[in-house]
Structures are given as C-alpha cells and as structure tokens.
N, C-alpha and C positions, 0 to 999 in steps of 0.2 A: 599495547596492552599494559599501560602503566598503573592502572588501579589494581589494588590487591583484592583477589577473591579466591575462594577455595573450591576444590573439587573432591568428589568421591567416585571411585571406580568400582563398579560391580560387574564382574565378568567371570564366568566359569572357566574360560580359556586363559590359562596362565600366560601363554605366549602373547595373547592380545593385551593382557594387563601390563606385562613387562614392556611391550611395544609402546603403549600409551604413556607409561611412566618415563620411558626414555625420550619420547618426543615432547613431553612436558618439561624436561630438564632445562632446556634453554630459557624457559620463562619462569625460572624459580624465584626471580626477584619480584614477580607480580602474582604468581599462582602458588597456592599452598595445597598440597595433596593431603586431605584430611582422612583418607582411608582408601585402601585397595583390598577388596575381598572377593571371594569366589562364589558367594551365594547371596540370595536376596535377603534372607533373615539377618545376617550380619551387616549387610549393606543398609537395611532399614535402621538398624541400631546406630550405625555410623552417621546416617543422615540426622537422626534425632539428636545425637550428641553434639554434632558439629555444625548443623545448619548450613551446609554448603550452598554455594550459588549454582553449581553445575554438577550433574551426575552423569557419568558415562555408564550406560547400561548395555552390557553384552546380551544379545538376543539370538538364541539358537532355535527356539520354539516360538512361533508367532503368537499363538494363543496365550501362552504364559507371558510373553513379552508385553502384549497389550495390557494384560491384567497388572503387571508390575508397573508399567508407565502410569496407568490410571490410578493405582494406589499412591504412587509418589506425588503426582500432581494434585490429587484430592487432599492428602494429608499435609503436603508442603507446597502450596500453590505458587510460591515465589522461587521454587527450584526449577531450573531449566534442565530438561532431560535430553541428552544426546544419545540416540540409539546407535549401537554398533553391531554389525552383522556381516556374515560372509555371503548373504543372499542378495544378488543383484536382481531384485524383483520389485516391480512397481506396486504389486499388491501389498507386499510387506511395508514398503515406504508409506503408502497411503494409510494403511491400517494403524501403524505406529504413530503417524502424524495426527490422525484423528483421535487417537487415544491421549495425545498431549505432548508427544516428543517434539522438540523444536528443530532437531537436525537428525539426519540419518547418514552415518559414515560407513563406508564399505571396508571390511578387513581385507588385507592388511591396510591400516589407515596410513595414508600418505601424509608427510609432514605439512605440506602446503594446505591440504584439506583440513587438517586439524587446526592449523593456524587460523584459517578463514572462519571456521566454526566458532572458535574461541573469541575472535574479534567480533563476530555477530552478536554473541550472547553477552559480551561485556561492554559493547559500545556505549550503551546508555545506562549501565548498571548504577553508576553513582552520579548521573548527570544533573539531577535536581532534587530538592527536598520532596518528601512524599506528599506533603500537603500544599505544595506550591499551586497557586491559582493558575489555571490554564491561560496562556496568553496568545497562542497561535490563532491565525485567521483562517476560517474555512471559506473557500470560494467554490461555489457550485457552477458548473457549465452545463446548461440545461436547454433541452427542447423536447416537447412532448412526443413528437412523431419520428425523430431521427432523420438522418440524411441531410442535416443542416451544418455539419462540421463540428459538432461538439467535441469529438475526440481530437481532431486536428488542433482546435483551440486549446483544449485541456493539456494535451501533451506538450505543445510548444510553450504555453504559458508557464507550465511547471518548470521546463528547462530554462526559460527566460528568468524566472525568479530565483533559480538555484545557482546564484553567482556569489562570489566572495564569501563562501562558507555558509550561506543561508541554508537552513535545513528546510527542505520542501518534500512533502509527500504527495504522490499522485495515486488516487484510488479510483479504480474502475467499478462504478456502481450501476453501470448499464447491465442489469442482471439478465436480460434476455439476449443481448447480442453485443457484448463488450468487445472492443477492438484494441485496447491499449497495448496488450501483449503483442499483437500483430504489428502495430505501428512502431514499436520499439524493438521488435525482433528479440523478445525475451521468452524463455520457456521455464518459468520458475517452478521450483519443487513445491512451493506453498502458495495458495491463493486465498481469496476472501473467505472461502468455506473453511480453510484451516484455522482462521481466526474465530468465525462464528461457532465452530464446534468446540472451541475452548474459551468461550466468552467469559466464563466465571473466573478465569485466571489472567485476565488482561492486566498487563503492566508494561512499562516502557521496555523492559528487557525482553519480554515475550514478543511484543509488536516488532521490535527491530530484528528479531531472529527470523521472522517470517516474511520480511520485506526484501526486495531485490534492489540493489543500488545500480542504476543505469549510468553508463559513462557520461551521459549528458548532465548528470547531477541529481535528479530526483530519486527518492526511494519509492519504489512502485509496489502496489498491492493490486493484483489483477483479479479479473472476474473469475467465478467458479468455472471449473472445466466441464462439469456435468449440469444439464438443465435441471435435474431433480434437486441438486444441491442449491441452485439459485432460488427455486420455488420455496424452499424451507427457511430462507433468511427472513427475519422479522424486522419491523421498524425499530423495536427496542434494541436489537442487536446492532443495527446500523448506527443508532444514536450513541450507544456506548462506545463503539469503535471510533467514531468521529471525535467524541469528547476525549478519548484517550490520546488520539493523534494530535489533537489541539494542544495537549500538554507537552508534546515532544517536539513538534515542528513549528517553525515560524509561519509557514503556509501549508494548508491542506487543500489540494486541488481535486475536485470530485467531478468525474464525467458521469452524467446521469441523463437518461432518456426514458420517457414513458408518461403514464397518466399522473395527474396531480393527486396522488393518493398513496397510501401504504408507505413503502420504503422511500419513495421519492419525496413525499411530504415530510418525512423525518429528516431527510437530507436538507431540504430547503429551509425548514424551521431551524436547523442547526447552523445554517450558513450565515456568515457575516455579510457576504455579497453573493448575488446570483447573476450570472451572465447569461441572459436569455439570447441564445444564438439563433439567427434566422437569416433568410436571404430576401432579396428584392424581387419576389414573384408574387402574383396575386394570391395563389393558394397559401403560400407561406405567410404572407401578411395577414390574411384572413384568420388563420389559426393563431397567429401571434396575438392579434387583438383579442380573440376569445380567451386565450389563456392568461394574458396580462390582466384582464378584467377578473377572471376567476382567482388569480393569485392575490390581487388587491383585496378581494372579498375575504380572503383568508389571512389578511394582515401582512401580506408580502407586497408592499407598495414600492413606489419609485425610489425611495431612499435606499432600498436594498436590491431591487431588481434593475439591472442595467442592460440596455439593448445593444447587442453586438451584431452588426451586419457582416455576414461572411460572403465570400466570392463576389465582392463588389466590383462592378464594371462601370467606369465613369460615364460611358456613352449608352448605358442601358435605358430602356423606355421608362422605367421607374427609377427615380433618383432618390437620394437620401432624404432630401427635403420633402418629397412626396410621402415617404414612409413616416416621417416625423409628424406630418399633418394628419395622416390617417390614424396613426396610433396614439397621437397626443403625447408622445415621448420624445425626448432628445436622444439621438443616437450617441452612445458612449464611445464606440469605436467602430470604424469600418475597416474590414480586412479585405484587401484586393484579391481578385481572382488570379491565382498563379498556379495553374494546374500542374505544369511541368515540374516546378520546384517542389511542390508538396508531394507529388507521386514519387519523385526521385528520393525524397527524404524517407518516405514510407518503405520503399524498396530497399533502402540501405539501413533502415532501423535507427535513424538518427534524426531528431527534430530539425526542422528547416532553420530554426533560429541558430542552430549550431553548424549545420551543414552549409547553409547559404545565408549567412547573416546580413549580406548586403542586398538580398532580394527584397522586393516590395512587400511581400507577405511577412517576411521575418521582421522588417522594420516596423510594420503595423502592430505585430504581436509584442515586440519589445516596447512599443509605445503604450500598449495596453497594460503591460506589466508595470511600467513607470506610473501610470495613473493609479493603479491599485496600491502602489506603495505609499501614496500620499495620504 
C-alpha cells in the first residue's frame, strides 16, 4: 500500500475506533486518518471537509447503517465504505453490501483482515488517469444451449492469460446456471449483483473491491447467488460493467450461455472476440450453424466469432474437416477430450492449465491463449 490515501472513522464504539487507529498505525506512511468521530453528523462533516478515499463505518443498528451507507455513497460516490459490526450475520452483510458498502469487517477487527480490505480498496486507486481510453480486450466464451464446455474454456483461458503480471478478469455472466465459482472453489462475499445494485458508482476502486483474486491469477466476478437477482440484471448494466472492466484489465473473459438476446447480446456486442464453443456431434453442429447465421445477421461475423471445438476425439465419426465443411468456417482451436484431467481440476478448484500443464487439454488451451494474444 504505497499510494497515499486518507480515511475517516465513524463509530459510536470508542474501543472499536481506538482499535482501528492502532491497526492503521503501521501504515502511517501511506494512510492519513482525516477524522475519527463517534456520530454520523460529525462524520459527514469530516467527509465533506477532507474528501477521504475510505470511510470505516461502525454499525450497531442495521436500518440506520443501511441509511448511512446509502447517504455516503449517494453524496460521495468515489468514497469506499467499509462497514464494521459485531454481528456475524449474513443478512447484515448482504443488506449493507446492497446499500453500497464494499467490505464488511467483524469486530474486533483482525489486523490481517484490515490489511486485506485496505489492499482491495487501494489496489487500483491511482492506477490510471480518469479519462484514459479503455484498452483491454473482452473475450466472450459463448454457446446458446450450454453443456458445451464454455466454463471449462473460460476458466482455463483466464488462467492461461494471467501470466507475467497480466491483469485478467473472469466474469460469470451465465445468469441462469453459472458455474465459475464451483470450478474455482470460491465462495466470494460479493457477486455480480453486488455490482449491478451499485452501478451508478462504478469505478476501478469499487470494481476491485468486489472481485476475488484466485490463486491461479484471474480476478473473478461470479454469478448472482439468487435467481431473482439474476432476472433483474439489465443489458445496460452488463455493458457498463464490461466497459469499466475493459479500462482496468488487459483481458476480460466472459462465460455466457443462452439466447441471442438481452444481456447476451450486450456481451457479444461489447466483445472484441467471441469464442463459439461446440462439440463434434450432429445436434451440436446443427445448433452451431443456426446460431452462426443468426449472429452474422446481427453483424457478428467471422472476423469476431471464432469456432472452438471442445472434447475433440481424433477417431470420432465426425472430424474437424467435416465440421468446417458443414459450417463454412475454419476451426480456430480444437481442445481434446481429457475428462479425467478436467474433472480432477474442478474437484481441486484449480484450472487444468495450472494443475496439469503438460496434459493435452492444457496445451490446447495454452495454444488458444497464444493465438488470442496475437
């Protein structure tokens, strides 16, 4: 945490305030405490005077806490609110997050948890000029019906690209049945709905605070936990999120499944490259041909849509050359069928390109990543 930024502490509990101040002391070279008060009125004045980057907000009453968070984020949208409470309650966490808090810390706050929270909110605070043109590439991994390995390809492609310090985001926009969290064995506090419920205050600082860094490299934004939350997500929200991520990351990998409409169409229109993932079976190729034609009619032609054959078996009845003839497209990459290696990677929550880099499937996906870099 080398970049200088400031904090304000608003907490009626003096012991809690003193504890936060003590735990911030080791970072005094990079963090300035612009105020420490016991009530929201004085805290609001401190925020107005000092324009802090972070506000630690003590919450003892959920309803009041929600209102206070909403007030801060509405009046000062670039301020990151970290809620602090003694309640170990998922209802409190969810309510305060939906109100706009970017973190929820349990009192008494542990030094390591405080450090991790500060690192999250400060990571990209001063990373780029506010008006810098977005330069990252959005790569959508898509199939309309599912069951074709889009998640396998997306997860492993993200891990393959996230090497040598390359910033990669992995976003699960399979709103009906997303599996990225399962494949990577993560249980994040914040999901896609945490972002869409705060879409008016999107910036790099906020986005990084709600994403989870996986040990394989990518920063992950998972699907909503509840079906009702997924239903309420709009194409405009999806487009705004992707454009924000494009300005932060070198690559944004999106896992998406479903009809060529609504949020999916917003994803595909935003994408620099679309990897249409399918298999060499008659039903799959039939649907592939239908959708490739439909996508071309919407301006998504072969220059952006690349064909990826998953679970390829060299001795299968249908060969790659047969698929190319039927579809009128060149296969961009064939990924071999390696069920054992892929299932083992899912069970261990680690992409196969990291767990078994010498396997045939890992080599194929690494090859796919190299093609996309060109």
